MARNU-458422 format. One record per residue (C-alpha): z, x, y. Coordinates in steps of 0.1 Angstrom, whole numbers, padded with zeros to 4 digits, always signed. Example, Ala and Ser with C-alpha at 12.3 -4.5 7.8 and 13.67 -1.06 7.14 Angstrom:
<atoms>
+0078+0123-0045/+0071+0137-0011/
</atoms>
This chain:
<atoms>
+0164+0018-0179/+0147+0053-0173/+0151+0081-0200/+0132+0116-0204/+0111+0103-0237/+0090+0069-0243/+0114+0042-0264/+0108+0008-0272/+0118-0022-0254/+0154-0038-0272/+0160-0073-0266/+0198-0090-0270/+0196-0127-0267/+0177-0137-0235/+0186-0101-0224/+0155-0078-0226/+0154-0039-0218/+0124-0020-0210/+0126+0019-0213/+0106+0042-0189/+0100+0079-0192/+0105+0096-0163/+0092+0130-0156/+0115+0153-0139/+0144+0130-0148/+0169+0156-0153/+0167+0167-0118/+0174+0129-0102/+0202+0128-0085/+0230+0109-0095/+0262+0095-0084/+0294+0080-0106/+0299+0041-0107/+0326+0026-0118/+0328-0005-0142/+0353-0027-0157/+0346-0003-0190/+0345+0032-0174/+0326+0054-0150/+0292+0057-0154/+0262+0076-0137/+0234+0063-0117/+0208+0076-0095/+0214+0080-0056/+0205+0056-0035/+0176+0078-0023/+0163+0084-0059/+0167+0043-0067/+0146+0037-0036/+0119+0062-0047/+0115+0049-0082/+0117+0011-0073/+0085+0022-0048/+0071+0042-0079/+0077+0012-0101/+0068-0017-0081/+0053-0035-0109/+0084-0031-0130/+0105-0045-0102/+0089-0074-0091/+0060-0067-0070/+0062-0048-0036/+0075-0078-0018/+0106-0075-0039/+0107-0039-0038/+0110-0046+0001/+0138-0073-0002/+0159-0047-0022/+0150-0013+0006/+0160-0039+0031/+0195-0038+0019/+0198-0003+0002/+0182+0015+0032/+0215+0015+0049/+0232+0039+0023/+0198+0062+0024/+0208+0097+0041/+0175+0109+0055/+0184+0143+0043/+0186+0134+0006/+0157+0110+0008/+0133+0143+0017/+0155+0165-0009/+0146+0138-0040/+0111+0136-0027/+0097+0165-0049/+0107+0149-0083/+0081+0121-0079/+0043+0121-0071/+0039+0124-0034/+0025+0090-0032/+0058+0074-0039/+0072+0091-0012/+0044+0079+0016/+0048+0045+0000/+0086+0045+0007/+0082+0059+0039/+0060+0035+0052/+0079+0004+0037/+0111+0023+0053/+0093+0023+0088/+0079-0012+0084/+0111-0026+0077/+0128-0012+0106/+0145+0016+0095/+0126+0046+0112/+0153+0065+0119/+0158+0070+0078/+0123+0086+0077/+0113+0116+0101/+0123+0143+0075/+0105+0121+0046/+0073+0125+0068/+0075+0159+0073/+0074+0163+0037/+0047+0139+0028/+0029+0158+0059/+0032+0192+0041/+0022+0178+0004/+0002+0149+0009/-0034+0164+0005/-0056+0131+0008/-0048+0096+0016/-0035+0068-0007/-0033+0033-0009/-0002+0011-0004/-0010-0012-0034/-0029+0009-0061/-0037-0025-0076/-0050-0046-0050/-0086-0038-0035/-0092-0009-0007/-0115-0028+0013/-0108-0041+0049/-0076-0017+0047/-0064+0002+0078/-0053+0035+0078/-0019+0044+0087/-0025+0082+0098/+0014+0090+0099/+0019+0085+0062/-0016+0088+0051/-0017+0057+0039/-0043+0027+0032/-0027-0007+0040/-0044-0028+0017/-0011-0056+0011/+0008-0075+0033/+0045-0070+0023/+0074-0094+0035/+0110-0088+0029/+0126-0120+0017/+0160-0122+0033/
</atoms>
């Protein structure tokens, strides 16, 4: 769960909730979601995709993120994706664009690629926790591919 400020994790039985501070939280687009107890606001599919890539370690790793993205991608609007990119660090947009393209959703990323070309000052790595050695460079996303990513379908 994302908050504007840090908060300690809570636990209720076997359920543990970690709270993560997110810069520009107020700028993240949300949409209503109906539940049996009422309506709650949740992040848009585009913002969710960006956060999944940005917090991949909390989401089970890049392979798990790729699995979720492969299902979420159908609901992503390319224009909204590029518009939400400014709410997060540019490397998140670089990684998300590459992953969507890698998963076969290249039609979703041309506008995001333009955003990355305009704002990415330098190349970054796909997986920050993995070594960069033997990584090939994807020039379109200004990204060193230092990990193999496979979605589980």
